[in-house]
C-alpha positions as CSV (number, residue, x, y, z in Angstrom):
1,M,0.0,0.0,0.0
2,K,1.3,3.5,-0.9
3,N,2.2,5.9,1.9
4,I,0.0,9.0,1.2
5,Q,1.2,12.3,2.7
6,H,-1.6,14.6,3.7
7,N,-1.0,18.4,3.6
8,T,-2.6,20.7,6.1
9,A,-4.8,23.6,4.9
10,L,-2.1,26.1,5.8
11,Q,0.5,24.2,3.6
12,I,-1.9,24.2,0.7
13,W,-3.4,27.7,1.0
14,G,-0.5,29.6,2.8
15,A,1.2,31.1,-0.2
16,P,-2.1,32.1,-2.0
17,L,-3.4,33.6,1.2
18,L,-0.2,35.6,1.7
19,L,-0.3,36.9,-1.9
20,A,-4.0,37.8,-1.5
21,L,-3.3,39.7,1.8
22,L,-0.3,41.6,0.2
23,T,-2.5,42.5,-2.8
24,L,-5.3,43.7,-0.6
25,F,-2.9,45.8,1.6
26,G,-1.2,47.2,-1.5
27,L,-4.5,48.3,-3.1
28,V,-5.9,49.8,0.1
29,A,-2.7,51.6,0.9
30,A,-2.5,53.1,-2.6
31,L,-6.0,54.3,-2.5
32,V,-6.1,55.7,1.0
33,G,-2.6,56.5,2.0
34,T,-0.2,59.3,1.0
35,G,3.6,59.6,1.1
36,I,5.3,56.5,2.5
37,W,2.1,54.5,2.0
38,H,2.4,54.8,-1.8
39,G,5.9,53.3,-1.6
40,L,4.7,50.5,0.7
41,A,1.8,49.8,-1.7
42,W,4.2,49.6,-4.6
43,L,6.4,47.2,-2.7
44,A,3.4,45.1,-1.6
45,L,2.0,44.9,-5.2
46,T,5.4,43.9,-6.6
47,V,5.5,40.6,-4.6
48,P,2.5,39.0,-6.3
49,V,3.6,40.1,-9.7
50,A,7.1,38.7,-9.1
51,A,5.6,35.4,-7.9
52,C,3.4,35.2,-11.1
53,I,6.5,35.8,-13.3
54,G,8.6,33.4,-11.4
55,Y,6.2,30.5,-11.2
56,G,4.1,31.2,-14.3
57,W,6.7,32.1,-16.8
58,L,10.2,31.3,-15.7
59,K,9.6,27.9,-14.1
60,P,7.8,26.3,-17.0
61,R,10.5,27.4,-19.4
62,K,13.1,25.7,-17.2
63,E,11.0,22.6,-17.0
64,R,10.6,22.6,-20.8
65,S,14.3,22.7,-21.4
66,T,15.0,19.8,-19.0
67,R,12.1,17.5,-20.1
68,R,13.0,14.8,-22.5
69,P,10.5,13.3,-25.0
70,T,9.1,10.0,-24.1
71,H,9.3,8.7,-27.7
72,S,11.4,9.6,-30.7
73,A,10.1,11.8,-33.5
74,N,10.2,8.8,-36.0
75,D,8.3,6.5,-33.7
76,Q,4.9,5.9,-35.4
77,G,3.8,3.2,-33.0
78,P,3.2,-0.5,-33.9
79,R,3.4,-1.3,-37.6
80,K,0.5,-3.0,-39.2
């Protein structure tokens, strides 16, 4: 029997929750605050954008370059 590892809710939703809270803080700070709050809002909104670029664009490119095809280009399957 396989050993199945169960993740807690915090392990699954921790990073998305943190990104959501940073986004919410950044948007509210940009709308309501002045001065230093605009800088903090800019910084808080940079983190989710950087995470999206890192995991959505850069990581798949790295995986594509390291993946190897499971069959050759000339493999047509069983011959009839």
